[in-house]
DRENDOMI-430773 format. One record per residue (C-alpha): z negated, y negated, x negated; residue in one letter. Coordinates in nm, 3 decimals. Layout:
! residues N
REC         w         v         u   r
REC         Z         Y         X   A
...
END
This chain:
! residues 77
REC         w         v         u   r
REC    -0.001     0.004     0.007   M
REC    -0.073    -0.235    -0.294   I
REC     0.290    -0.189    -0.409   F
REC     0.448    -0.296    -0.078   Q
REC     0.264    -0.634    -0.042   E
REC     0.437    -0.822    -0.327   P
REC     0.787    -0.710    -0.191   A
REC     0.687    -0.834     0.155   V
REC     0.569    -1.145     0.008   E
REC     0.894    -1.172    -0.209   Q
REC     1.102    -1.110     0.106   T
REC     0.916    -1.380     0.297   S
REC     0.953    -1.630     0.020   D
REC     1.323    -1.538    -0.014   E
REC     1.363    -1.595     0.355   A
REC     1.191    -1.935     0.342   K
REC     1.410    -2.044     0.050   K
REC     1.734    -1.942     0.237   A
REC     1.620    -2.109     0.556   Q
REC     1.554    -2.423     0.349   K
REC     1.883    -2.400     0.156   A
REC     2.051    -2.346     0.514   L
REC     1.888    -2.655     0.655   A
REC     1.997    -2.861     0.355   E
REC     2.350    -2.729     0.385   M
REC     2.368    -2.809     0.753   T
REC     2.249    -3.150     0.669   D
REC     2.512    -3.199     0.403   K
REC     2.772    -3.062     0.625   V
REC     2.671    -3.316     0.907   S
REC     2.659    -3.589     0.672   M
REC     3.012    -3.507     0.538   L
REC     3.134    -3.473     0.896   E
REC     3.000    -3.829     0.975   S
REC     3.187    -3.944     0.643   D
REC     3.503    -3.781     0.737   L
REC     3.510    -3.956     1.075   A
REC     3.443    -4.279     0.923   V
REC     3.741    -4.206     0.664   S
REC     3.964    -4.110     0.962   E
REC     3.876    -4.427     1.157   A
REC     3.952    -4.641     0.841   E
REC     4.275    -4.455     0.775   N
REC     4.390    -4.502     1.156   D
REC     4.319    -4.877     1.109   D
REC     4.519    -4.885     0.767   M
REC     4.806    -4.707     0.934   V
REC     4.811    -4.952     1.224   R
REC     4.811    -5.253     0.988   Q
REC     5.078    -5.110     0.788   L
REC     5.304    -5.074     1.089   E
REC     5.219    -5.413     1.188   E
REC     5.329    -5.549     0.847   S
REC     5.660    -5.354     0.862   K
REC     5.714    -5.514     1.176   G
REC     5.637    -5.869     1.051   L
REC     5.852    -5.793     0.745   Y
REC     6.156    -5.681     0.950   L
REC     6.124    -6.024     1.172   I
REC     6.096    -6.227     0.851   L
REC     6.386    -6.057     0.682   E
REC     6.612    -6.098     1.004   K
REC     6.504    -6.474     0.997   K
REC     6.578    -6.490     0.622   Y
REC     6.939    -6.363     0.677   H
REC     6.997    -6.577     0.958   I
REC     6.878    -6.900     0.766   T
REC     7.097    -6.781     0.460   K
REC     7.424    -6.735     0.699   N
REC     7.351    -7.087     0.858   K
REC     7.303    -7.237     0.510   L
REC     7.609    -7.085     0.385   K
REC     7.799    -7.223     0.678   E
REC     7.674    -7.566     0.639   L
REC     7.768    -7.560     0.260   E
REC     8.113    -7.426     0.327   D
REC     8.184    -7.731     0.571   R
END
């Protein structure tokens, strides 16, 4: 009987360590999921800003070409 008690105690300690490790990993996963959600939201915002900038660039480019053509017409007169 004396020989079995350390094994039971060791198993209990190992179970406690495993539970603690599991709790720490669960917390870490939760934090990482939260960070991921924030990063995805930031990414979506950046993509939206990029698309908006592309649209504005196209408008400016079109205005530039119109102005350039009008300037050339005026110079040709």
